[in-house]
Structure formats: C-alpha cells, structure tokens
C-alpha positions in Angstrom: -28.1 40.0 171.2 -26.1 43.1 170.2 -27.3 46.1 171.9 -26.1 49.3 173.4 -25.2 47.8 176.8 -23.2 44.9 175.1 -21.5 47.4 173.0 -20.5 49.5 176.0 -19.1 46.4 177.7 -17.1 45.6 174.7 -15.6 49.1 174.4 -14.6 49.0 178.1 -12.8 45.7 177.5 -10.7 47.6 174.8 -9.9 50.4 177.1 -9.0 48.0 179.9 -6.5 46.3 177.5 -8.5 43.1 177.4 -9.0 43.5 173.5 -6.7 44.6 170.9 -7.5 47.3 168.3 -7.6 44.6 165.6 -9.8 42.3 167.8 -12.3 45.2 168.4 -12.4 46.3 164.8 -12.9 42.9 163.3 -15.6 42.2 165.9 -17.4 45.3 164.9 -17.0 44.7 161.3 -18.6 41.3 161.4 -21.6 42.6 163.4 -21.9 45.6 161.0 -22.0 43.4 157.9 -24.7 41.2 159.6 -26.8 44.4 160.2 -26.5 45.4 156.5 -27.7 41.9 155.5 -31.0 42.6 157.3 -30.5 42.3 161.0 -31.1 46.0 161.3 -34.8 45.3 161.6 -34.0 44.3 165.1 -34.5 47.6 167.1 -31.7 46.9 169.6 -29.3 46.3 166.8 -30.5 49.3 164.8 -29.8 51.6 167.8 -26.1 50.8 167.6 -25.9 50.9 163.9 -23.9 54.2 163.6 -21.5 53.0 166.3 -20.8 49.6 164.7 -20.3 51.4 161.3 -17.7 53.7 162.8 -15.8 51.0 164.8 -15.9 48.6 161.9 -12.8 50.4 160.4 -10.8 50.6 163.7 -8.4 47.8 162.6 -7.9 49.2 159.1 -4.4 50.2 158.2 -4.4 53.8 156.7 -3.8 53.8 152.9 -3.7 57.0 150.9 -3.8 55.2 147.6 -7.1 53.3 148.3 -8.4 56.1 150.6 -9.0 53.7 153.5 -8.7 55.4 156.8 -9.6 53.8 160.3 -11.7 55.5 162.9 -9.6 56.9 165.6 -9.4 55.9 169.2 -10.9 59.4 170.0 -14.0 58.4 168.0 -14.2 55.1 169.9 -13.7 57.0 173.2 -16.6 59.4 172.3 -19.0 56.4 171.4 -18.2 55.0 174.8 -19.0 58.4 176.5 -22.4 58.4 174.7 -23.1 54.9 175.8 -22.1 55.8 179.3 -24.4 58.8 179.4 -21.7 61.4 179.5 -22.8 63.1 176.3 -26.1 63.0 174.3 -26.4 62.6 170.5 -29.1 62.4 167.9 -29.3 60.6 164.5 -31.9 60.7 161.8 -31.6 58.6 158.6 -33.7 57.0 155.9 -34.4 53.3 156.0 -36.3 50.7 154.1 -37.4 47.1 154.9 -35.0 44.9 152.8 -36.3 42.9 150.0 -35.1 39.4 151.3 -37.0 39.7 154.7 -40.2 38.3 153.3 -38.4 35.1 151.9 -37.8 34.1 155.5 -40.4 31.6 156.7 -41.6 33.5 159.6 -42.5 36.5 157.5 -43.9 35.0 154.4 -47.5 34.9 155.8 -47.3 38.4 157.0 -46.3 39.7 153.7 -49.5 38.1 152.2 -51.6 39.8 154.9 -50.0 43.3 154.3 -50.3 42.9 150.5 -54.0 41.9 150.8 -54.8 44.9 153.0 -53.1 47.2 150.5 -55.0 45.7 147.6 -58.2 46.1 149.6 -57.8 49.8 150.3 -56.5 50.7 146.8 -60.0 49.9 145.6 -61.9 51.8 148.3 -63.8 55.1 147.9 -62.8 57.2 151.0 -66.3 58.4 151.2 -67.9 55.1 151.1 -65.9 52.4 153.0 -68.0 49.3 152.8 -68.8 47.0 155.9 -66.7 44.3 154.3 -63.6 46.5 154.1 -64.2 47.7 157.7 -64.5 44.1 158.9 -61.3 43.2 157.2 -59.4 46.1 158.9 -61.0 45.1 162.2 -59.9 41.5 161.8 -56.4 42.6 161.2 -56.5 45.0 164.2 -57.6 42.1 166.4 -55.0 39.7 165.1 -52.1 39.4 167.7 -53.7 42.3 169.6 -51.8 42.0 172.8 -48.3 43.0 171.9 -46.1 42.6 175.0 -42.7 43.7 173.5 -42.0 45.3 170.1 -38.6 44.2 169.1 -38.5 44.9 165.3 -39.2 47.6 162.7 -42.0 45.4 161.6 -43.6 45.3 164.9 -43.3 49.0 165.2 -44.8 49.6 161.9 -47.6 47.2 162.8 -48.3 49.4 165.9 -48.7 52.5 163.7 -51.0 50.6 161.3 -53.3 49.4 164.0 -53.2 52.8 165.7 -54.5 54.5 162.6 -57.2 51.9 162.2 -58.3 52.2 165.8 -58.3 56.0 165.4 -60.7 55.9 162.5 -62.8 52.8 163.0 -65.0 51.9 166.0 -63.7 48.5 166.6 -66.4 47.2 168.7 -69.3 48.3 166.5 -67.3 47.8 163.2 -68.2 51.2 161.7 -66.1 54.1 160.4 -66.0 56.8 163.1 -63.7 59.6 162.3 -64.8 61.4 165.4 -62.4 59.2 167.4 -59.5 61.1 165.8 -57.6 63.0 168.4 -55.2 65.9 167.7 -53.6 68.8 169.3 -54.0 72.0 167.2 -55.1 69.8 164.4 -58.4 70.1 162.3 -61.2 67.6 162.9 -63.3 65.1 161.1 -62.6 66.2 157.5 -58.9 66.1 157.8 -59.0 62.6 159.5 -61.4 61.3 156.7 -59.3 62.6 154.0 -56.0 61.2 155.3 -57.2 57.9 156.8 -56.7 55.8 153.7 -53.7 57.5 152.2 -51.9 57.3 155.5 -52.8 53.6 155.8 -51.5 53.0 152.4 -48.2 54.9 153.1 -47.6 52.6 156.2 -48.4 49.5 154.2 -45.9 50.6 151.5 -43.3 51.0 154.2 -43.9 47.6 155.9 -43.8 45.9 152.5 -40.5 47.5 151.6 -41.7 49.6 148.8 -41.1 53.0 150.4 -38.5 54.7 152.6 -39.3 56.1 156.0 -37.0 57.9 158.5 -35.7 56.6 161.9 -34.8 59.0 164.6 -32.6 57.7 167.3 -31.5 59.7 170.4 -29.2 58.8 173.2 -30.1 60.7 176.3 -28.1 60.0 179.4 -26.9 56.7 177.9 -30.4 55.5 177.1 -31.4 55.1 173.5 -34.8 56.3 172.2 -36.0 55.2 168.7 -39.0 56.6 166.7 -40.3 56.6 163.1 -41.0 59.6 161.0 -43.3 59.4 158.0 -43.2 62.2 155.5 
C-alpha cells in the first residue's frame, strides 16, 4: 500500500544512494499513473498524490523543444522534509469520483443504492417528507452502520451522507426531527429544514461522480490530515 510512510522510506533510499535518480523517477511515475486511473479514491494514496506527481518526472531528461523538465533534487529533498515533519504544507484541490469506479464488481451494488436514494429525494417535498421516504433513509443509515476504518473517498462521503441523515431524522422513532441539528453560530430549525434535502442531494451527486468537490490535505509535523469541502 502506497502511503506517506512508504514514500518517506523510498526517498531515504535515494538519498542514501540505494536508488538511482532514474529508478526513483520511474517508480514514482508508475504509481502516479495508477493513481490517475482511479486508485486516488484510496485515502492513503490520495495523501501522496502531489508528491508522486512531482517525483514522477525526476528521471526525465530536460528538453527545451518539447518543454519537458524534471523535478529537481531540491524539490525531492523538500518533499522528504515534509514527510519527516521538518516543514508543514497545505493542499486544496478539486476532485471527482471517476466514471469507471462503478463498473467494478465491489461497487456496482453501491451505485444502485446511491442512485435509488437520489431518485427518491428528487421527488420529495421538503415540507412533507413521507414515512416511506424516512424509512428508506433510515434503512440506508443502518446499513453497514459500524464503520471501523474509512479507507476510501467513497467511505468518507458515506460518513457525510449518514451524518446528515442522523442530524435531521430521529433514527429510533423514524420521524423527521430537525431539532437534532447542531451548529455553532448557525440558525436553527428553519435553516436545517431548508438545507437537508439539497445537501443530501449534493452529497449523492458527489458520490455518484456527477459533481466535483474539494479535498484539503495538510501535513503537520509529518502527519497527513485529509478533509472534504463542499461548496
């Protein structure tokens, strides 16, 4: 599994003379291309996306005609310093769930569930959410309820979806209860009621790959922190 710790070990190998410039560059290029084919949904791999993208040109021979220029050893050294906790850095970028994900066997059924949920809420009047719709949302919330470890963007988006459902629906009694909404310096019931279904729809658009969202990655003292931003 490619992650920040493994990348740090690889860069240390290079600076110890155990890897050549070409070996490091080709290794990073291979992993970067794998990320671009969809493996970026793995959170640990996404956290090193920027670094692999940079190092993937380390072996390239400079060419003014084709405007191909490698990353420098200084850049590689700076990446190592970030991974070792000697400097902090922050990234924010747009991202989208790639189209081919739901062609994979393990995600086909999930796509059907997300699409059904979206189809359901598209037809709902926010002022009159039927018991049938509430039951459907509660059933989704309870499905795979005990998440032990979120490892993918899909899992992280699911946490957001379930969080919004639990915030606006009393799961035990299966009734809409906007009083459960909690905020700091935020308006109360009316705002929650107005935003519940639009926000849920927005998240379903993201998890189905129909909308972009933003990812924020911070490296603080060598430890990566990843969060999602919805505008």
